[in-house]
N, C-alpha and C positions, 0 to 999 in steps of 0.2 A: 604486258602493259598496254593500256588503251592507246590507240594511235592519236587520241585527242589530248591526252594529259599534258604533254609538254607545251602544246599550243594554247590551250584554254586557260591554263594557270596564269598566262600573261595578259588575258583579257578580263580586266576587272568588270567591265560593262556586261560581258556575257554572264559572269557569275551573278551579277545583280539581277539581270533579267530572269535567269533561271530561278534564283532564290525567290524573287517576287512572285513568280508564277506558282511555285510549289507551296509557298506559305500564304497563298491568297485567302484561305479559309479564316485564319485568325484575323487578318487585316480587315476582311469584309464584315465579319461578325462584329468586330469592334466599331466599324463605321455605322453599322445598323443599330447596335444596342446603346453605345455611348454617345455617338454623335447624331443619332436619329436620322441618318441618311436612308433614302430609299434605294433598294437594290433592284435594278432593272436588267433582266437577262437580254443579251444581244449576241450577234454572231456576224461573220463576214466583214469585220473591220468597219462597222458603221455605228460607233458609239457617240457620235457628235451631239445628237439631240439630247441624250441623257446627261452628258457633261454640261451642256448648256442649261439644263434644268437643275443644276447644282445637285445632282444625284450620282449614283455609282453604277456604271455599266459593268456587267459581269458575264463572261463566258462561263456558264454554270459548272463546268468540270473543275474550275479553279476553287470551288467550294468543297471539293472532296478532300479527304485526309490522304496526303501523299506520304509515302515512305521517303524520308530524307536521306540522301547520301551522307555518310559520316563526315565527308569533307565539308558539306554545307552546314552540318551541325556545328563543327569546329569553327567554321567561318562565322556563323551567327554569334557564337560566344565571343570570338576574338574581335569582331567588328564593333561590338558593343563597348569594348575597352579601348580599341585603337582607331576605329574608323575603317572604311572599306579599303582605301589605298594602301595604308600601312599594313593592314591585315594580309592582303593578297601579296604584297612584297615579301612579308615574312614567310608566308606559306610557300611562295615561289622559291625562296632561298632554301627553305627546309626540304622542298622536293628535290632540288638540285643536290643537296647533301644526303639524299636518300633517307631522311628522317620520317617522311610522311608517305607511307605506302598507300594511304587512302586516296591520294589524288589520282590514282591510276585510271579511274573511270568516271571522271567528273560529269562532263556533258553527255557522254554515252549513257551513263547511269541515269541521268536526268531524263533523257529521251525515253529510255526503256521504262522508267517509272511512269511517265505520262502514257506510254503505249499500253501498259498493263491496265491503267485506269480507263483508257479509251475502250479497250476490249471489254472491260467490265460493264461500262455504260452501254456498249453495243448489245451485249448479252441481256442486260436488263431491258433494253428497248424491245428486243425480240420477244422476251418473256411476257412483257406487260402490254404489248400492242395487239391490235387486231389485224395487222397487215404484215405478215412475215416476209413478203417478197418485196422489200424495199432496200435501198442501198445502205452501206455501212454508215455514211455520214448522217442520214436521216434517223436511223435507229439510235445512233450514238447521242444525237441531240435530244431525242425523246427520252432516252435513258438518263441523261444528265438532269433534265427537268423532273423526271419521276423521282430521282434521288434527292433533289435539293429544292423542290417546289415550295416547301414550308418556309424557306429562308428568303424567297423571292417575292417582291411586292408587285411586279408586273413583268410582262414579256413584250419586247419591242420587235416586231416582225416587219421585214421588207419583202414584198413579193418579187424577189430577185432570183430565187432559186426555181426549181422545176415546180410544176403544178402539184405533183405528188407530195413534195415537201411542204408546200403551202397548205394543202388539204390536211396533211398529217399534223402539221403544227396546230391546226385548229382544234385537234384533240386535246391540246394542253389546257384548254379553257376549263375543263373539269378540275384540273389541279391548280391552275393560276387564273382566277376569274378576270383579272385585269390584263386583257390582251389588246395591245395597241398595234394596229395594222397600217402600214404605209403602202398603199397600192401604187404600183408603177405602171402607168398606162402604156400601151403600145404606141410606137411612133406613128402608126397609121391612123390613130384616132384623131378626131377633130379637136382643136384647141388643146393639144397634148400638154403644153407647158402650163396653161392655166389649170388643167386637171391635176397636174403634178403638184402645183403650188397649193391647191385646195386640199389635197390629201395630206400634205405636210402640215398645213395649218390645223387641220382636224387632229392629227396625231399630237401636235404640240399642245393643243387645248386639253387633250386627254392626259398628257404627261403633267401638265400644270395642275390638273385636278388631283391626280394621284400623288404627286410629290409635294404639293402645296407651295411650289416655287414658280415664279414668273420667268418665262423664257423671253429675253429681250434681244433686239438686234445686236446690242453690244456683247451679250453673253454668247450668242451664236458666232459673231465675228472673232471673239477671243479664242473660242475653241477651234475655229477654222484656221486661225493663224498657227496655233500649236500643231494641229493636224497637218498643215502644209509643211511645217518644218520637219515633222516626223517622216512624212512621205519623201521629202527631199533627201534626208539622210538614208532612208531605205533604198531609194533609187541610186544614190551614190555607191552604196555597197553592191547593188546588183550590177551596175553598169560601169562605173569608173574602176572599181576594184575587181568585180567579177569578170570584166572583159580584159583585164590587164595581163601582161605576160609574166608577172611576178606576184605571187600571193603572199599575204602576211602570215600564212599558215599552210598546212597541206590541204589539198582539195577536199579530202573527207571532212576535215574540221570545218572548212568553209561551208560545205553543204549542210553540216550539222547545225551551224549557226543560222543559216537560212531557214532550216526546218523549224528551229526555235522561234525565229521571227514570224514565220507563217502562222504558227499557233498563237503566239502572244499578241500579235497585231489585232486579233479578234476584238479585244476590249482594252488594248493599251495597258494590260495588267492593272486595270481599274484606276489608274492614276496617270493622266495625260502628261502632266508636267514632269513627273519622275521618269516616265517612259521616254519623253523627249530628251531629257538629260542623259539617259543611258544610251540612246541611239547616237547622240552627239559624241559621247565619249567613245563609243565603239568605232565610229568613223575615224576619230582622232587616233585611237590606238592602232588601228589598221594602217593608217598612213604613216605613223611613226615607225612601225615595224618595217614597212616597205622601204622607207627612207634609210633605215639602218641596215638594210639587207637581211633582215630576219624573216625567214619564211621559205618559199620554195619557187624555183623557176618552173613555170608552167607553159612556156612559149611553144612547146611541141606537144601539148596535151589537149586532145579534142574537148571542146566545150559543148556539153549536151544539156538541152532543156528537158526537164521531166515535169509533165503536167497532164491533166489537173491533179492536184493532191488535196485540195481543201475538203473533199468529201471522203477522204481516207486514202492512205498510202502506207507502204511498208518502208520505213527509213533505211532498212538494210540495203535498199537498192543503191544508195549512193556509196556504200562501202564496196559493193560488188563492182560498181563503175570505177572506183578508185583502184581496186586491185587489178582491173583490166587496163589501167593506165589512162583513164579519162577523168573529167571533172564535171560534176553534176550541178545544175542550177535549178532552184525552185523559184518561180516568179509568177505564181497565179494571180496575186493581187494586182500586179502591174499589167499583165495581159488583159485582165478583165476591167481595167480602168479605175480600180479602187485606190491607186496611188496617184491619180490625177489630182492636181491642186484645185482648191475652190477659191475663186477670185474674192479678194477682200479689199475694199476701198472705203473712203469716208462716206460716199453717197450711194454705195451699192445696196441692193436689196438682198440680204443674206438668204432669205427663203427662196427667192428666185434663183440665186446662184447655186444653192444646194439642190434645187429641183433640176437644174441643167446638169449638174454633176451626176445625179442618180440616173437621169435619162441617158446620158452618155455612157455610163457604165452598163446600163441595160442593153444598149445598142451594140456594145462591144462583145457581147456573148453571154451575159448573165441570164438573159431571158430569150435566148434564141433557140430553144429546144424544138420549136416548130420550123426553124429556118437554120439548118446546119451550115448553110453557106456563109452566114454572118460570122459564126464561130470559126469556121475554117479560114475566112479572110483575116480575122484577128490574129490567128496563129501564124498565118503566112506573112503578114506584115511584120509581126514581132520577130519572127525568125530571120527575116531578111534585114530588118533594121539593126539587130544586134548580132548579126553574123554568126549564128550558132552553126556548129558543124553537123548536128543531127538532133532529132527529137525522139524521146521515148514517151509515148502516150500511155498514161496510167488508166486503164479501163476498169472502172468500178463495177463489179458484177451486181446484178439485181437493180441496176440504175434504170432510170426512165428509158423505155425502149427506143424512143427517138434519139436520145442522147447516145445510147449505145451504138446505134446505127451511124452516128456521126464519126465514130473513130475511123472507119474505113475511108470516109470522105476526107477527113483530116490528113490521114496518112498518105493517101494518093495525091492530094493537092500539093503537099510539101514535096513529095518525091518527084512529081511530074513537073511542077512549075519552078521549083527552086533547085531541083537535082540534089536534094539533101537526103541522106539515109534516115529512115524512120522505122520504128518498131512499136508494136502494141503489146504491153504486158498486162496481165489480168490481176486484179486485186479483189479479194473477198473479205479478208480479216487480217490484221497485223500478225505476222509470223506464220501464216497458214500456207502460203503459196511460194515460198522462197526458192525452192528447188526448181520449180517451173520457170520462175523469173530468170534464174541463172541459165537455164537451158535456152531461153529465148534470147538472152543478151549475149551469149557466147558468139554466135555467128555475126550478130550486129556489131559488136566491138571489134571483131576481126577485120571489119571493113576499114578500120582506122589504123591497123597494124602496118 
């Protein structure tokens, strides 16, 4: 039986988020064909401009056909008849009575299904690109666009990743002619805020031309309000619940949920209001379980930060940590400033506020490949602020050389300044390096025994 089954069946919100991710293709094609909405590819949790243009942001892997878990197929049928809450109550009772064996691998199966598709996109990216020596994340994104470019009306890019990724993304123009670039200037440049505002205004003009919709101050502020609430709930899960001594589920389930949020946050599952409602419900369900004493005492369980994972990671790592008696936390978006809220007020300038948000995120580490000290300081501050017991750095092989060199600096800074245990594990492809990871983690975890 999956270690997640008993926990996840009680989280209606998690089932909704998983279901909406895996069934994105039908939802998105309907929006495109019947509602005449424009589909704009995005990544890194920056869908705000697309939503403000009354269009649909999509992390393109969600347009793939996924193999659905039998449980979710049954859930889809039942929820049409009874609604989500009654359906999950009924299936939860059925599980307790041992009527439904199919619930034994719900979220585990969902993540595995996504991983298989990620590997497929990675392999497609390597096969069709001219640059074989780039990281898993870059190849996967290229593969996603190669697979689904005919369904996409444009691609919205922020120069917030490494230079190699930005250059590589420019290759997409042959597949998707409508490439919208939002350049993020260095803080050392003159008039950096004005330059950032100009770049945003230019991107908005291009979005308006492609979508046929006008982006207004009100549409931007509306989206920022929704996004701020999503980020608030996300940070509640990371900090209020993730730092607590009693979890609403076992630590492996909690990490699995954080993994799902890391992936789905890329585009809010293409429906910001629906995603907000699911996040709100998730926090409510977690708090209710804790209040009733449903879950697990983790007061003596070391809390370990695993990062970065947005360019690719093997989710089996949190299962290994759990078996060693630890609890894993995935918090990339928070570390890199993408969960910071965007100020909204009656007289505020939303473009200027968004410009400040992007510059702040850039200065926290998203654009610091030429200055590893900035990234190291971000990790050091985050580790100290949230009192992690140790850090596992996920080194993506074939990554930008400067970024790869940062790992030793990151490890040494945390170890020397904060006196926290650190270890670096290597990642090449999902499922490919698991035994080596176990070997590296064994002595690391023994430090907490």
